[in-house]
All heavy atoms as a GROMACS GRO file, in nm:
protein
  454
    1MET      N    1  -0.250  11.161 -18.857
    1MET     CA    2  -0.244  11.062 -18.753
    1MET      C    3  -0.208  11.129 -18.620
    1MET      O    4  -0.126  11.219 -18.616
    1MET     CB    5  -0.140  10.956 -18.788
    1MET     CG    6  -0.122  10.858 -18.676
    1MET     SD    7  -0.056  10.695 -18.712
    1MET     CE    8   0.100  10.721 -18.780
    2THR      N    9  -0.273  11.086 -18.513
    2THR     CA   10  -0.248  11.140 -18.380
    2THR      C   11  -0.118  11.084 -18.324
    2THR      O   12  -0.093  10.964 -18.333
    2THR     CB   13  -0.364  11.102 -18.286
    2THR    OG1   14  -0.485  11.150 -18.342
    2THR    CG2   15  -0.344  11.162 -18.149
    3ARG      N   16  -0.038  11.170 -18.266
    3ARG     CA   17   0.089  11.126 -18.207
    3ARG      C   18   0.063  11.052 -18.078
    3ARG      O   19  -0.021  11.092 -17.997
    3ARG     CB   20   0.179  11.247 -18.182
    3ARG     CG   21   0.224  11.309 -18.312
    3ARG     CD   22   0.308  11.430 -18.292
    3ARG     NE   23   0.422  11.401 -18.206
    3ARG     CZ   24   0.501  11.494 -18.156
    3ARG    NH1   25   0.476  11.620 -18.182
    3ARG    NH2   26   0.602  11.462 -18.080
    4LEU      N   27   0.136  10.945 -18.056
    4LEU     CA   28   0.121  10.864 -17.935
    4LEU      C   29   0.228  10.894 -17.832
    4LEU      O   30   0.209  10.869 -17.713
    4LEU     CB   31   0.126  10.715 -17.973
    4LEU     CG   32   0.020  10.669 -18.073
    4LEU    CD1   33   0.043  10.523 -18.109
    4LEU    CD2   34  -0.118  10.691 -18.018
    5LEU      N   35   0.342  10.947 -17.877
    5LEU     CA   36   0.453  10.981 -17.788
    5LEU      C   37   0.487  11.128 -17.803
    5LEU      O   38   0.491  11.182 -17.913
    5LEU     CB   39   0.577  10.898 -17.823
    5LEU     CG   40   0.567  10.747 -17.805
    5LEU    CD1   41   0.690  10.678 -17.861
    5LEU    CD2   42   0.548  10.712 -17.658
    6LEU      N   43   0.514  11.192 -17.689
    6LEU     CA   44   0.551  11.333 -17.688
    6LEU      C   45   0.691  11.349 -17.632
    6LEU      O   46   0.735  11.269 -17.548
    6LEU     CB   47   0.454  11.412 -17.599
    6LEU     CG   48   0.306  11.406 -17.634
    6LEU    CD1   49   0.224  11.479 -17.528
    6LEU    CD2   50   0.281  11.464 -17.771
    7THR      N   51   0.759  11.455 -17.674
    7THR     CA   52   0.887  11.489 -17.611
    7THR      C   53   0.857  11.541 -17.471
    7THR      O   54   0.743  11.576 -17.439
    7THR     CB   55   0.961  11.597 -17.691
    7THR    OG1   56   0.884  11.717 -17.688
    7THR    CG2   57   0.988  11.552 -17.834
    8VAL      N   58   0.959  11.549 -17.388
    8VAL     CA   59   0.939  11.601 -17.252
    8VAL      C   60   0.887  11.744 -17.256
    8VAL      O   61   0.791  11.776 -17.184
    8VAL     CB   62   1.067  11.586 -17.168
    8VAL    CG1   63   1.056  11.661 -17.037
    8VAL    CG2   64   1.097  11.438 -17.144
    9PRO      N   65   0.943  11.835 -17.336
    9PRO     CA   66   0.886  11.971 -17.339
    9PRO      C   67   0.740  11.974 -17.385
    9PRO      O   68   0.659  12.050 -17.331
    9PRO     CB   69   0.977  12.046 -17.437
    9PRO     CG   70   1.106  11.972 -17.434
    9PRO     CD   71   1.069  11.828 -17.412
   10GLU      N   72   0.704  11.890 -17.481
   10GLU     CA   73   0.565  11.884 -17.527
   10GLU      C   74   0.472  11.832 -17.418
   10GLU      O   75   0.363  11.885 -17.396
   10GLU     CB   76   0.553  11.796 -17.651
   10GLU     CG   77   0.617  11.853 -17.775
   10GLU     CD   78   0.629  11.755 -17.889
   10GLU    OE1   79   0.623  11.632 -17.865
   10GLU    OE2   80   0.645  11.801 -18.004
   11ALA      N   81   0.516  11.726 -17.349
   11ALA     CA   82   0.436  11.669 -17.241
   11ALA      C   83   0.422  11.767 -17.126
   11ALA      O   84   0.315  11.780 -17.066
   11ALA     CB   85   0.497  11.538 -17.193
   12ALA      N   86   0.530  11.838 -17.094
   12ALA     CA   87   0.525  11.938 -16.987
   12ALA      C   88   0.426  12.049 -17.023
   12ALA      O   89   0.346  12.091 -16.938
   12ALA     CB   90   0.664  11.996 -16.962
   13ALA      N   91   0.428  12.092 -17.146
   13ALA     CA   92   0.334  12.196 -17.191
   13ALA      C   93   0.191  12.146 -17.184
   13ALA      O   94   0.100  12.219 -17.144
   13ALA     CB   95   0.369  12.241 -17.332
   14ALA      N   96   0.170  12.019 -17.220
   14ALA     CA   97   0.035  11.962 -17.215
   14ALA      C   98  -0.019  11.958 -17.072
   14ALA      O   99  -0.139  11.974 -17.051
   14ALA     CB  100   0.037  11.822 -17.276
   15LEU      N  101   0.070  11.936 -16.975
   15LEU     CA  102   0.029  11.934 -16.833
   15LEU      C  103   0.035  12.072 -16.768
   15LEU      O  104  -0.005  12.086 -16.653
   15LEU     CB  105   0.117  11.838 -16.753
   15LEU     CG  106   0.099  11.689 -16.779
   15LEU    CD1  107   0.199  11.610 -16.695
   15LEU    CD2  108  -0.043  11.645 -16.748
   16ALA      N  109   0.087  12.169 -16.839
   16ALA     CA  110   0.105  12.305 -16.786
   16ALA      C  111   0.197  12.306 -16.664
   16ALA      O  112   0.170  12.371 -16.564
   16ALA     CB  113  -0.029  12.370 -16.754
   17VAL      N  114   0.307  12.229 -16.675
   17VAL     CA  115   0.411  12.227 -16.571
   17VAL      C  116   0.545  12.254 -16.639
   17VAL      O  117   0.556  12.246 -16.762
   17VAL     CB  118   0.415  12.093 -16.493
   17VAL    CG1  119   0.283  12.067 -16.421
   17VAL    CG2  120   0.451  11.977 -16.584
   18SER      N  121   0.646  12.281 -16.560
   18SER     CA  122   0.778  12.305 -16.617
   18SER      C  123   0.841  12.172 -16.660
   18SER      O  124   0.800  12.064 -16.618
   18SER     CB  125   0.869  12.374 -16.514
   18SER     OG  126   0.900  12.284 -16.409
   19ARG      N  127   0.942  12.184 -16.742
   19ARG     CA  128   1.015  12.066 -16.789
   19ARG      C  129   1.079  11.994 -16.670
   19ARG      O  130   1.073  11.870 -16.663
   19ARG     CB  131   1.123  12.112 -16.887
   19ARG     CG  132   1.170  12.009 -16.983
   19ARG     CD  133   1.264  12.074 -17.082
   19ARG     NE  134   1.380  12.125 -17.013
   19ARG     CZ  135   1.504  12.079 -17.031
   19ARG    NH1  136   1.526  11.986 -17.120
   19ARG    NH2  137   1.604  12.127 -16.963
   20SER      N  138   1.137  12.070 -16.577
   20SER     CA  139   1.202  12.007 -16.461
   20SER      C  140   1.099  11.937 -16.372
   20SER      O  141   1.127  11.831 -16.317
   20SER     CB  142   1.284  12.108 -16.382
   20SER     OG  143   1.203  12.212 -16.332
   21LYS      N  144   0.980  11.994 -16.358
   21LYS     CA  145   0.875  11.929 -16.280
   21LYS      C  146   0.835  11.797 -16.344
   21LYS      O  147   0.814  11.696 -16.275
   21LYS     CB  148   0.753  12.021 -16.265
   21LYS     CG  149   0.639  11.959 -16.187
   21LYS     CD  150   0.682  11.926 -16.045
   21LYS     CE  151   0.567  11.868 -15.964
   21LYS     NZ  152   0.610  11.830 -15.829
   22LEU      N  153   0.825  11.794 -16.476
   22LEU     CA  154   0.790  11.670 -16.544
   22LEU      C  155   0.900  11.566 -16.524
   22LEU      O  156   0.870  11.449 -16.500
   22LEU     CB  157   0.763  11.692 -16.693
   22LEU     CG  158   0.718  11.567 -16.767
   22LEU    CD1  159   0.591  11.507 -16.706
   22LEU    CD2  160   0.698  11.595 -16.912
   23TYR      N  161   1.025  11.607 -16.530
   23TYR     CA  162   1.134  11.512 -16.503
   23TYR      C  163   1.123  11.457 -16.360
   23TYR      O  164   1.150  11.339 -16.337
   23TYR     CB  165   1.271  11.576 -16.525
   23TYR     CG  166   1.316  11.572 -16.669
   23TYR    CD1  167   1.337  11.688 -16.740
   23TYR    CD2  168   1.338  11.451 -16.734
   23TYR    CE1  169   1.378  11.685 -16.873
   23TYR    CE2  170   1.379  11.446 -16.867
   23TYR     CZ  171   1.400  11.564 -16.935
   23TYR     OH  172   1.442  11.560 -17.066
   24GLN      N  173   1.082  11.539 -16.263
   24GLN     CA  174   1.061  11.491 -16.126
   24GLN      C  175   0.948  11.389 -16.123
   24GLN      O  176   0.960  11.286 -16.054
   24GLN     CB  177   1.026  11.607 -16.032
   24GLN     CG  178   1.140  11.701 -16.004
   24GLN     CD  179   1.096  11.823 -15.924
   24GLN    OE1  180   0.978  11.839 -15.893
   24GLN    NE2  181   1.190  11.910 -15.891
   25LEU      N  182   0.840  11.416 -16.193
   25LEU     CA  183   0.728  11.322 -16.198
   25LEU      C  184   0.768  11.190 -16.262
   25LEU      O  185   0.727  11.083 -16.218
   25LEU     CB  186   0.610  11.384 -16.273
   25LEU     CG  187   0.542  11.502 -16.205
   25LEU    CD1  188   0.443  11.570 -16.300
   25LEU    CD2  189   0.472  11.459 -16.077
   26ILE      N  190   0.851  11.197 -16.365
   26ILE     CA  191   0.901  11.076 -16.430
   26ILE      C  192   0.992  10.998 -16.335
   26ILE      O  193   0.978  10.877 -16.319
   26ILE     CB  194   0.975  11.111 -16.562
   26ILE    CG1  195   0.875  11.161 -16.666
   26ILE    CG2  196   1.054  10.991 -16.615
   26ILE    CD1  197   0.940  11.223 -16.790
   27ALA      N  198   1.083  11.068 -16.268
   27ALA     CA  199   1.176  11.004 -16.175
   27ALA      C  200   1.104  10.937 -16.059
   27ALA      O  201   1.146  10.830 -16.012
   27ALA     CB  202   1.278  11.105 -16.124
   28SER      N  203   0.995  10.997 -16.014
   28SER     CA  204   0.921  10.941 -15.900
   28SER      C  205   0.829  10.826 -15.943
   28SER      O  206   0.774  10.756 -15.858
   28SER     CB  207   0.837  11.050 -15.833
   28SER     OG  208   0.726  11.086 -15.914
   29GLY      N  209   0.811  10.808 -16.073
   29GLY     CA  210   0.724  10.703 -16.122
   29GLY      C  211   0.579  10.747 -16.138
   29GLY      O  212   0.493  10.667 -16.174
   30ALA      N  213   0.550  10.873 -16.112
   30ALA     CA  214   0.414  10.924 -16.124
   30ALA      C  215   0.369  10.932 -16.270
   30ALA      O  216   0.251  10.916 -16.300
   30ALA     CB  217   0.402  11.062 -16.058
   31VAL      N  218   0.463  10.956 -16.360
   31VAL     CA  219   0.435  10.961 -16.503
   31VAL      C  220   0.531  10.863 -16.571
   31VAL      O  221   0.651  10.869 -16.550
   31VAL     CB  222   0.455  11.104 -16.560
   31VAL    CG1  223   0.441  11.105 -16.711
   31VAL    CG2  224   0.358  11.202 -16.497
   32ASP      N  225   0.475  10.773 -16.651
   32ASP     CA  226   0.556  10.677 -16.724
   32ASP      C  227   0.622  10.742 -16.846
   32ASP      O  228   0.567  10.837 -16.902
   32ASP     CB  229   0.471  10.560 -16.772
   32ASP     CG  230   0.423  10.472 -16.658
   32ASP    OD1  231   0.493  10.464 -16.556
   32ASP    OD2  232   0.316  10.411 -16.672
   33SER      N  233   0.738  10.689 -16.882
   33SER     CA  234   0.806  10.736 -17.002
   33SER      C  235   0.886  10.621 -17.060
   33SER      O  236   0.906  10.518 -16.995
   33SER     CB  237   0.897  10.855 -16.971
   33SER     OG  238   1.006  10.812 -16.890
   34VAL      N  239   0.930  10.640 -17.183
   34VAL     CA  240   1.013  10.540 -17.250
   34VAL      C  241   1.135  10.608 -17.309
   34VAL      O  242   1.134  10.729 -17.334
   34VAL     CB  243   0.935  10.466 -17.361
   34VAL    CG1  244   0.821  10.386 -17.303
   34VAL    CG2  245   0.884  10.561 -17.467
   35ARG      N  246   1.238  10.530 -17.330
   35ARG     CA  247   1.357  10.580 -17.398
   35ARG      C  248   1.363  10.518 -17.536
   35ARG      O  249   1.349  10.397 -17.552
   35ARG     CB  250   1.482  10.540 -17.321
   35ARG     CG  251   1.532  10.644 -17.226
   35ARG     CD  252   1.677  10.614 -17.198
   35ARG     NE  253   1.751  10.712 -17.123
   35ARG     CZ  254   1.764  10.839 -17.151
   35ARG    NH1  255   1.700  10.893 -17.249
   35ARG    NH2  256   1.838  10.918 -17.077
   36ILE      N  257   1.384  10.602 -17.634
   36ILE     CA  258   1.408  10.555 -17.770
   36ILE      C  259   1.544  10.609 -17.809
   36ILE      O  260   1.562  10.730 -17.821
   36ILE     CB  261   1.298  10.603 -17.868
   36ILE    CG1  262   1.163  10.549 -17.824
   36ILE    CG2  263   1.332  10.561 -18.010
   36ILE    CD1  264   1.047  10.598 -17.906
   37ASP      N  265   1.640  10.518 -17.821
   37ASP     CA  266   1.780  10.554 -17.835
   37ASP      C  267   1.816  10.646 -17.718
   37ASP      O  268   1.801  10.606 -17.604
   37ASP     CB  269   1.809  10.619 -17.971
   37ASP     CG  270   1.791  10.520 -18.087
   37ASP    OD1  271   1.816  10.400 -18.065
   37ASP    OD2  272   1.751  10.562 -18.195
   38GLY      N  273   1.854  10.769 -17.740
   38GLY     CA  274   1.890  10.858 -17.630
   38GLY      C  275   1.781  10.955 -17.593
   38GLY      O  276   1.801  11.044 -17.510
   39SER      N  277   1.664  10.939 -17.653
   39SER     CA  278   1.557  11.037 -17.633
   39SER      C  279   1.449  10.983 -17.539
   39SER      O  280   1.406  10.869 -17.552
   39SER     CB  281   1.491  11.071 -17.767
   39SER     OG  282   1.585  11.125 -17.855
   40ARG      N  283   1.406  11.066 -17.448
   40ARG     CA  284   1.297  11.032 -17.357
   40ARG      C  285   1.167  11.075 -17.421
   40ARG      O  286   1.155  11.186 -17.473
   40ARG     CB  287   1.318  11.106 -17.224
   40ARG     CG  288   1.208  11.096 -17.126
   40ARG     CD  289   1.210  10.979 -17.036
   40ARG     NE  290   1.338  10.944 -16.981
   40ARG     CZ  291   1.366  10.819 -16.941
   40ARG    NH1  292   1.276  10.725 -16.950
   40ARG    NH2  293   1.482  10.790 -16.891
   41ARG      N  294   1.068  10.987 -17.420
   41ARG     CA  295   0.936  11.017 -17.475
   41ARG      C  296   0.830  10.980 -17.373
   41ARG      O  297   0.846  10.884 -17.297
   41ARG     CB  298   0.909  10.938 -17.604
   41ARG     CG  299   1.000  10.977 -17.719
   41ARG     CD  300   0.968  11.117 -17.769
   41ARG     NE  301   1.045  11.154 -17.885
   41ARG     CZ  302   1.154  11.228 -17.881
   41ARG    NH1  303   1.200  11.271 -17.766
   41ARG    NH2  304   1.218  11.260 -17.991
   42VAL      N  305   0.722  11.055 -17.371
   42VAL     CA  306   0.613  11.032 -17.276
   42VAL      C  307   0.489  10.992 -17.356
   42VAL      O  308   0.443  11.069 -17.442
   42VAL     CB  309   0.584  11.160 -17.194
   42VAL    CG1  310   0.470  11.137 -17.097
   42VAL    CG2  311   0.709  11.205 -17.120
   43PRO      N  312   0.435  10.873 -17.329
   43PRO     CA  313   0.312  10.834 -17.398
   43PRO      C  314   0.196  10.925 -17.358
   43PRO      O  315   0.183  10.963 -17.242
   43PRO     CB  316   0.286  10.692 -17.349
   43PRO     CG  317   0.415  10.644 -17.292
   43PRO     CD  318   0.486  10.767 -17.243
   44VAL      N  319   0.112  10.959 -17.454
   44VAL     CA  320  -0.006  11.041 -17.425
   44VAL      C  321  -0.091  10.971 -17.319
   44VAL      O  322  -0.145  11.035 -17.230
   44VAL     CB  323  -0.085  11.068 -17.555
   44VAL    CG1  324  -0.219  11.132 -17.525
   44VAL    CG2  325  -0.003  11.153 -17.650
   45SER      N  326  -0.099  10.839 -17.327
   45SER     CA  327  -0.178  10.762 -17.229
   45SER      C  328  -0.123  10.779 -17.087
   45SER      O  329  -0.200  10.776 -16.991
   45SER     CB  330  -0.182  10.614 -17.267
   45SER     OG  331  -0.051  10.560 -17.268
   46ALA      N  332   0.008  10.799 -17.073
   46ALA     CA  333   0.066  10.820 -16.940
   46ALA      C  334   0.020  10.952 -16.880
   46ALA      O  335  -0.002  10.962 -16.760
   46ALA     CB  336   0.219  10.816 -16.947
   47LEU      N  337   0.003  11.054 -16.965
   47LEU     CA  338  -0.047  11.182 -16.917
   47LEU      C  339  -0.192  11.169 -16.874
   47LEU      O  340  -0.233  11.222 -16.770
   47LEU     CB  341  -0.033  11.289 -17.025
   47LEU     CG  342   0.108  11.318 -17.075
   47LEU    CD1  343   0.104  11.428 -17.181
   47LEU    CD2  344   0.200  11.355 -16.961
   48GLN      N  345  -0.271  11.096 -16.953
   48GLN     CA  346  -0.411  11.075 -16.918
   48GLN      C  347  -0.423  10.996 -16.788
   48GLN      O  348  -0.507  11.028 -16.704
   48GLN     CB  349  -0.483  11.003 -17.033
   48GLN     CG  350  -0.493  11.089 -17.157
   48GLN     CD  351  -0.534  11.012 -17.281
   48GLN    OE1  352  -0.513  10.892 -17.291
   48GLN    NE2  353  -0.592  11.083 -17.377
   49ASP      N  354  -0.338  10.894 -16.770
   49ASP     CA  355  -0.339  10.815 -16.646
   49ASP      C  356  -0.304  10.902 -16.526
   49ASP      O  357  -0.364  10.890 -16.419
   49ASP     CB  358  -0.241  10.698 -16.655
   49ASP     CG  359  -0.284  10.592 -16.755
   49ASP    OD1  360  -0.402  10.593 -16.797
   49ASP    OD2  361  -0.198  10.508 -16.791
   50TYR      N  362  -0.205  10.988 -16.542
   50TYR     CA  363  -0.164  11.077 -16.434
   50TYR      C  364  -0.277  11.172 -16.394
   50TYR      O  365  -0.305  11.190 -16.275
   50TYR     CB  366  -0.039  11.156 -16.476
   50TYR     CG  367   0.007  11.256 -16.372
   50TYR    CD1  368   0.056  11.215 -16.249
   50TYR    CD2  369   0.000  11.392 -16.398
   50TYR    CE1  370   0.098  11.306 -16.154
   50TYR    CE2  371   0.041  11.484 -16.303
   50TYR     CZ  372   0.090  11.440 -16.182
   50TYR     OH  373   0.130  11.532 -16.087
   51ILE      N  374  -0.344  11.228 -16.492
   51ILE     CA  375  -0.456  11.319 -16.463
   51ILE      C  376  -0.570  11.244 -16.394
   51ILE      O  377  -0.629  11.293 -16.298
   51ILE     CB  378  -0.504  11.387 -16.593
   51ILE    CG1  379  -0.397  11.481 -16.645
   51ILE    CG2  380  -0.636  11.461 -16.570
   51ILE    CD1  381  -0.419  11.528 -16.787
   52THR      N  382  -0.599  11.123 -16.440
   52THR     CA  383  -0.702  11.041 -16.376
   52THR      C  384  -0.666  11.012 -16.231
   52THR      O  385  -0.751  11.022 -16.142
   52THR     CB  386  -0.720  10.908 -16.453
   52THR    OG1  387  -0.760  10.939 -16.587
   52THR    CG2  388  -0.824  10.819 -16.387
   53HIS      N  389  -0.541  10.981 -16.206
   53HIS     CA  390  -0.494  10.956 -16.069
   53HIS      C  391  -0.510  11.082 -15.983
   53HIS      O  392  -0.555  11.073 -15.868
   53HIS     CB  393  -0.348  10.909 -16.070
   53HIS     CG  394  -0.290  10.898 -15.935
   53HIS    ND1  395  -0.321  10.795 -15.849
   53HIS    CD2  396  -0.203  10.977 -15.869
   53HIS    CE1  397  -0.254  10.813 -15.735
   53HIS    NE2  398  -0.183  10.922 -15.744
   54LEU      N  399  -0.474  11.196 -16.037
   54LEU     CA  400  -0.486  11.323 -15.960
   54LEU      C  401  -0.631  11.353 -15.926
   54LEU      O  402  -0.663  11.391 -15.812
   54LEU     CB  403  -0.428  11.440 -16.041
   54LEU     CG  404  -0.278  11.451 -16.050
   54LEU    CD1  405  -0.241  11.572 -16.136
   54LEU    CD2  406  -0.213  11.461 -15.914
   55THR      N  407  -0.720  11.337 -16.023
   55THR     CA  408  -0.860  11.369 -15.997
   55THR      C  409  -0.922  11.268 -15.901
   55THR      O  410  -1.005  11.306 -15.817
   55THR     CB  411  -0.942  11.375 -16.128
   55THR    OG1  412  -0.926  11.254 -16.200
   55THR    CG2  413  -0.898  11.493 -16.213
   56SER      N  414  -0.883  11.144 -15.908
   56SER     CA  415  -0.933  11.043 -15.814
   56SER      C  416  -0.886  11.074 -15.673
   56SER      O  417  -0.963  11.060 -15.577
   56SER     CB  418  -0.885  10.904 -15.853
   56SER     OG  419  -0.938  10.867 -15.979
   57ALA      N  420  -0.761  11.114 -15.658
   57ALA     CA  421  -0.707  11.148 -15.527
   57ALA      C  422  -0.777  11.270 -15.468
   57ALA      O  423  -0.802  11.276 -15.349
   57ALA     CB  424  -0.556  11.172 -15.538
   58GLU      N  425  -0.810  11.366 -15.554
   58GLU     CA  426  -0.880  11.487 -15.508
   58GLU      C  427  -1.020  11.452 -15.458
   58GLU      O  428  -1.065  11.506 -15.358
   58GLU     CB  429  -0.891  11.589 -15.623
   58GLU     CG  430  -0.761  11.653 -15.660
   58GLU     CD  431  -0.742  11.786 -15.592
   58GLU    OE1  432  -0.842  11.854 -15.564
   58GLU    OE2  433  -0.626  11.821 -15.568
   59ARG      N  434  -1.087  11.365 -15.529
   59ARG     CA  435  -1.223  11.325 -15.489
   59ARG      C  436  -1.223  11.249 -15.357
   59ARG      O  437  -1.315  11.260 -15.278
   59ARG     CB  438  -1.288  11.242 -15.597
   59ARG     CG  439  -1.326  11.319 -15.717
   59ARG     CD  440  -1.402  11.236 -15.818
   59ARG     NE  441  -1.412  11.308 -15.943
   59ARG     CZ  442  -1.388  11.256 -16.061
   59ARG    NH1  443  -1.356  11.129 -16.073
   59ARG    NH2  444  -1.399  11.330 -16.169
   60ALA      N  445  -1.120  11.167 -15.337
   60ALA     CA  446  -1.110  11.084 -15.217
   60ALA      C  447  -1.076  11.167 -15.094
   60ALA      O  448  -1.106  11.127 -14.981
   60ALA     CB  449  -1.006  10.975 -15.235
   61ALA      N  450  -1.014  11.283 -15.115
   61ALA     CA  451  -0.970  11.367 -15.001
   61ALA      C  452  -1.083  11.445 -14.940
   61ALA      O  453  -1.189  11.461 -14.980
   61ALA     CB  454  -0.862  11.462 -15.047
   0.00000   0.00000   0.00000
């Protein structure tokens, strides 16, 4: 089964950014995340949405 939620380090690796950069993106609202108990998780769909937003912004520029 395909995982739907990633840990912050896994999501950061998937985007090829540092863990701290991903936390900045989460804090700014650029990437959505959820909390499960004390753990932060990033939906795979949130990463796809972020990439779509970046590519759309690049095309518009």
